[in-house]
C-alpha positions in Angstrom: 222.5 19.1 61.5 225.8 20.7 60.8 228.0 19.0 58.2 231.5 19.6 57.0 230.1 21.0 53.8 227.9 23.5 55.8 230.8 24.6 57.9 233.1 25.1 55.0 230.4 27.1 53.2 229.9 29.3 56.2 233.6 29.9 56.6 234.1 30.8 52.9 231.1 33.2 52.9 232.2 34.9 56.1 235.9 35.2 55.2 235.0 36.4 51.7 232.6 38.9 53.3 235.5 40.1 55.4 237.1 41.5 52.3 234.2 43.8 51.7 232.9 44.5 55.2 236.1 45.3 57.1 235.8 48.5 59.0 236.9 51.6 57.0 237.6 53.8 60.0 239.4 52.5 63.1 239.6 55.8 65.0 238.9 55.3 68.7 239.7 51.6 68.8 238.8 50.5 72.3 241.3 47.9 73.6 240.4 46.3 77.0 243.0 44.8 79.2 242.8 42.5 82.2 244.6 39.7 84.0 242.6 36.5 84.8 242.8 34.3 87.8 245.5 32.1 86.3 247.7 35.2 85.6 247.0 35.4 81.9 247.2 38.9 80.5 244.3 39.5 78.0 243.9 42.2 75.5 240.6 42.5 73.6 239.5 44.7 70.7 235.9 43.9 69.8 235.1 44.0 66.1 231.5 43.1 65.3 231.6 43.5 61.5 231.8 39.7 60.8 231.2 36.7 63.0 234.8 35.8 63.4 237.4 35.8 66.1 241.2 35.9 65.7 243.3 35.2 68.8 247.0 35.1 69.5 248.9 33.7 72.5 252.5 34.8 73.1 255.1 33.5 75.5 258.6 34.5 76.2 259.9 31.4 74.5 261.6 32.5 71.3 265.1 31.6 70.1 266.7 33.9 72.7 265.9 31.1 75.1 267.6 28.4 73.0 270.8 26.9 74.4 273.6 27.7 71.9 274.2 24.0 71.2 270.5 23.4 70.5 269.7 26.5 68.4 266.3 26.0 66.9 264.8 24.3 70.0 261.9 26.6 70.6 261.1 26.8 66.9 260.9 23.0 66.3 259.0 22.6 69.6 256.3 25.0 68.4 256.1 23.2 65.1 255.7 19.8 66.8 252.6 20.9 68.8 250.7 20.3 65.6 251.8 16.7 65.3 249.3 15.2 67.7 247.8 15.4 71.1 247.7 13.0 74.1 244.7 11.0 75.3 243.0 12.2 78.3 240.2 10.5 80.3 237.6 9.5 77.7 239.2 11.5 75.0 241.3 9.5 72.5 244.8 10.6 71.4 244.8 12.3 68.0 247.7 11.8 65.6 248.7 14.6 63.2 246.3 13.6 60.5 243.4 13.2 62.8 244.3 16.6 64.4 244.4 18.3 61.0 241.1 16.7 60.0 239.5 17.9 63.2 240.4 21.4 62.4 239.2 21.1 58.9 235.9 19.8 60.2 235.5 22.9 62.2 236.4 25.2 59.4 238.9 26.7 61.9 242.7 27.1 62.1 245.3 26.8 64.9 249.0 27.3 64.3 252.2 27.8 66.3 255.6 29.2 65.6 258.6 30.9 67.3 260.6 33.9 66.5 263.6 35.6 68.2 261.6 36.7 71.2 258.4 34.7 71.5 256.5 31.5 70.9 253.1 32.3 69.4 249.8 30.3 69.0 247.1 31.6 66.7 243.5 30.6 66.5 240.9 31.7 63.9 237.3 30.6 64.0 233.8 31.6 63.2 231.9 32.8 66.3 228.8 30.7 65.8 228.2 29.0 69.2 228.1 25.5 67.8 231.6 26.0 66.3 233.5 28.4 68.5 233.2 26.2 71.7 234.5 23.2 69.8 237.3 25.2 68.3 238.4 26.5 71.7 238.3 23.1 73.2 240.4 21.6 70.5 242.9 24.4 70.7 243.1 23.8 74.5 244.0 20.2 73.9 246.7 21.2 71.4 248.1 23.9 73.7 248.0 21.9 76.9 248.6 18.3 75.8 250.9 18.1 72.8 252.1 14.6 72.3 255.6 15.3 70.9 255.8 11.9 69.2 259.3 10.7 68.7 258.8 8.9 65.4 257.3 12.0 63.9 260.2 14.1 65.2 262.7 11.7 63.5 260.9 12.3 60.2 260.7 16.1 60.8 264.4 16.3 61.7 265.3 14.6 58.4 263.1 17.0 56.5 264.4 20.1 58.2 268.0 18.9 57.6 267.3 18.5 54.0 265.7 21.9 53.9 268.8 23.4 55.6 271.1 21.7 53.0 269.1 23.1 50.2 268.9 26.6 51.7 272.7 26.7 52.1 273.0 26.4 48.3 271.5 29.9 48.0 273.6 33.1 48.4 270.9 34.9 50.3 271.0 32.2 53.0 274.8 32.5 53.4 274.7 36.3 53.5 272.0 36.4 56.2 273.9 33.8 58.3 277.2 35.6 58.1 275.5 39.0 58.7 273.7 37.8 61.8 276.8 36.2 63.3 278.9 39.3 62.6 276.3 41.8 64.0 275.3 39.9 67.1 278.5 37.9 68.0 277.6 35.5 70.8 274.2 37.0 71.6 271.3 34.6 70.9 270.0 36.8 68.1 273.0 35.6 66.1 272.3 31.9 66.7 270.7 29.9 63.9 269.5 26.3 63.6 272.0 24.0 61.8 272.1 20.4 61.0 274.4 19.9 64.0 272.1 21.7 66.5 269.1 19.7 65.2 270.9 16.4 66.0 271.2 17.5 69.6 267.4 18.1 70.0 265.2 15.3 71.2 261.5 15.2 72.2 262.6 15.1 75.9 264.2 18.5 75.3 261.0 19.8 73.7 258.8 18.6 76.7 261.2 20.2 79.2 261.4 23.6 77.5 257.6 23.6 76.8 256.7 22.8 80.4 259.1 25.5 81.7 258.1 28.3 79.3 254.6 27.7 78.3 252.7 28.5 81.5 249.5 30.7 82.0 251.3 33.2 84.1 253.8 33.9 81.2 251.1 34.3 78.6 249.8 37.4 76.8 246.6 36.8 74.8 245.4 39.2 72.1 241.8 38.9 70.8 240.0 40.6 67.9 236.6 39.7 66.7 232.9 39.4 67.5 233.1 38.4 71.1 232.2 40.2 74.4 234.6 40.7 77.3 232.8 37.9 79.1 233.1 35.5 76.1 236.7 36.4 75.7 237.4 35.7 79.4 235.6 32.3 79.2 237.6 31.4 76.0 240.9 32.2 77.8 239.9 30.1 80.8 239.2 27.2 78.6 242.3 27.6 76.5 244.6 27.3 79.5 242.6 24.7 81.4 244.7 21.8 80.4 248.1 23.3 81.2 249.5 22.0 84.4 248.9 24.5 87.3 252.2 26.0 88.2 253.3 26.8 91.8 254.1 30.5 91.4 255.8 32.0 88.4 259.5 32.4 89.0 261.3 34.9 86.8 263.2 33.5 83.8 266.9 34.1 83.7 267.8 37.4 82.1 269.3 37.4 78.6 272.3 39.6 78.1 272.0 42.7 75.9 273.4 42.9 72.4 276.9 44.5 72.5 277.8 47.4 70.2 280.4 46.8 67.5 283.9 47.8 68.3 285.1 48.2 64.8 284.1 47.7 61.2 283.9 44.2 59.9 283.9 43.1 56.2 283.3 39.7 54.9 283.5 38.8 51.2 282.5 35.3 50.3 283.0 33.9 46.8 279.8 32.4 45.4 278.9 31.2 41.9 275.8 33.4 41.4 274.6 35.9 38.8 274.0 38.5 41.5 276.1 39.4 44.5 274.1 39.8 47.8 275.2 42.8 50.0 274.2 43.4 53.6 275.5 46.3 55.6 274.5 47.1 59.2 275.0 46.9 63.0 272.9 46.4 66.2 270.0 48.9 66.2 267.7 49.5 69.1 265.2 47.9 71.5 261.5 48.3 70.8 260.9 50.4 73.9 263.5 53.0 72.9 262.1 56.5 73.0 263.6 57.2 69.6 261.3 54.7 68.0 259.2 57.1 66.0 262.1 59.3 64.9 264.0 56.2 63.6 260.9 54.9 61.9 260.1 58.0 60.1 263.8 58.6 59.3 264.3 55.1 57.9 261.2 55.5 55.7 263.2 58.4 54.1 266.5 56.6 54.0 265.5 53.2 52.6 262.1 52.0 53.9 259.9 53.9 51.5 260.5 51.7 48.5 260.9 53.7 45.2 260.7 57.1 47.1 263.6 56.4 49.4 267.0 58.2 49.2 268.9 54.9 48.7 266.7 54.0 45.7 267.3 57.4 44.2 271.1 57.2 44.5 271.8 53.5 44.0 269.0 52.6 41.5 267.7 55.7 39.7 270.9 57.7 39.3 273.4 54.8 38.8 271.5 51.7 37.9 273.5 49.6 40.4 270.6 47.5 41.8 267.0 46.9 41.0 266.1 47.1 44.7 267.9 48.6 47.7 266.4 49.0 51.1 267.0 49.6 54.9 265.1 48.7 58.0 265.3 48.4 61.8 264.2 45.2 63.5 263.8 46.2 67.2 262.9 43.5 69.7 263.3 42.8 73.4 267.0 43.5 72.6 268.7 45.7 70.0 267.7 44.1 66.7 269.8 44.7 63.6 269.8 47.8 61.4 270.1 46.4 57.9 270.9 47.9 54.5 270.5 45.4 51.7 270.8 45.1 47.9 271.8 42.8 45.1 274.0 43.8 42.2 276.3 42.4 39.5 279.6 41.0 41.0 281.5 43.5 38.9 279.5 46.4 40.4 279.9 45.4 44.0 282.6 47.8 45.0 280.8 50.8 43.6 277.4 49.7 45.0 278.8 49.2 48.5 280.6 52.6 48.4 277.6 54.5 47.2 275.4 52.9 49.8 277.8 53.7 52.6 278.1 57.3 51.4 274.3 57.8 51.3 274.0 56.3 54.8 276.9 58.3 56.2 275.5 61.5 54.8 272.0 60.8 56.1 273.4 60.1 59.6 275.4 63.3 59.4 272.8 65.7 57.9 269.4 64.0 58.2 266.6 64.5 55.8 265.2 67.6 54.1 262.0 69.3 55.0 260.5 68.1 51.7 261.5 64.5 52.4 260.1 64.7 56.0 256.7 66.0 54.8 256.5 63.4 52.1 257.3 60.6 54.5 254.7 61.8 57.1 252.0 62.1 54.4 252.8 58.5 53.2 253.0 57.0 56.6 249.9 58.7 58.0 247.9 58.3 54.8 248.7 54.6 54.7 248.1 53.8 58.3 244.5 52.6 57.8 245.8 49.8 55.5 247.6 48.4 58.6 244.2 47.9 60.3 241.8 46.9 57.4 241.2 43.3 58.5 240.9 41.4 61.8 244.2 39.7 61.2 246.0 43.0 60.8 244.3 44.5 63.7 245.3 41.5 65.8 249.0 41.9 64.8 248.7 45.5 66.2 247.0 44.5 69.4 249.5 41.8 70.0 252.3 44.3 69.4 250.7 46.5 72.1 250.4 43.5 74.5 253.9 42.1 73.9 255.7 45.5 74.1 253.7 46.9 76.9 252.5 49.9 74.9 249.7 52.2 75.9 246.2 50.9 75.1 245.5 54.0 73.0 248.7 53.5 70.9 246.8 53.0 67.7 244.7 56.1 68.3 247.9 58.2 68.9 250.2 56.7 66.3 249.6 59.2 63.6 250.0 62.1 66.1 253.3 60.6 67.2 254.5 60.5 63.6 253.4 64.1 62.9 255.4 65.3 65.9 258.7 64.0 64.6 261.0 66.8 63.6 264.2 67.1 61.5 266.2 67.6 64.7 264.6 64.4 66.3 265.7 62.3 63.3 269.2 63.7 63.1 269.9 63.3 66.8 268.2 59.8 66.9 270.3 58.5 63.9 273.4 60.0 65.4 272.9 58.1 68.6 272.0 54.8 67.1 274.2 54.4 63.9 277.9 54.4 63.4 278.6 54.1 59.7 282.3 53.8 60.3 281.8 50.7 62.5 279.4 48.6 60.5 279.4 45.0 59.2 279.6 44.5 55.5 278.8 41.1 54.0 279.2 40.4 50.3 278.3 37.0 49.0 278.9 36.5 45.2 281.6 36.9 42.7 285.2 35.6 42.5 287.5 35.5 45.5 
């Protein structure tokens, strides 16, 4: 007889074992891809090291699909799928507590969330036959028959409003909001949930957007774990069995591209804080851009490599203007932001901003040195295995391949692609993508 205690013990032992038994060499990762009868695209990487499966379902249902007046709609919709499921036939409805307890009884987890581009559902379960089938069935109920109870939404809306009020007392929140709005303008990437937009969202809106966007034909499913292709295909069929059958799969309306900045923008916002928060940047590039690897390697040298980056050397080590300074690109289905960020004392803001701008402008103009390029490649290639040393990390990479339509051997060729990047590649890519003289600068902190 299987008890809750037995399941919990199994889960603990297997997940603990995963720390010690994760594969040490992922060379030649075989990723299988097929489309099932319902139109679901499936990506599978078998990993037999431990009896566990991790699964992720992605839909084109992120915040880029939110109406401007209801910013946050897809995010709260995803969150509300955990607040109960509807009754069906002989199956009783489950409220949020019963649903949570049901997952605990199985020693499994199912969660949902939404980012800028996609709404994602994640399942983790042991693959013992007596557990996996029940976990998949429960996930199918939560995916296909969420209740969206209004009384729970009223409570959640109050909680989220309070959280937003509290967040707005922090300079980092103010800086991020101002930066996003200045970089993206009217594009959905610049929208963010506010107390006002929350008040315009009801459960009817959630049900409408869910039924329109969460359909099998729009799904990409990534699976990593100890399951065969046949088992994976059967799991996917069950997972989507409770979603209404759609007549065809009409294309979703296109979303406009992010527009480049026409001129530099500077916003200085007084804030009573010990540290001033500084963000500098502009629209960057889309994930499918051919300059992806040149920009990735180049940014590692500029500000993505932590204490070995050029920004850290100039801003922190030589001048002591900030404990931490960084830069990164955030490519998505549209041009995500390039961001350079730091915190400094309010009386040092002017110098810190100028030094950061100078370092950036020089890097765009001249690119890195041979020594910097070699060190970056060594670090990136040498650390690549750490990106794949658990089922969860491997799943993230398989989902990245699925979502962005990358080649199935992407993980096998990643290191070679990094090694091929040249100084000329980095210089030309940064020159095409970044315009230091037309960037947004946001400073939050200090006196007016």
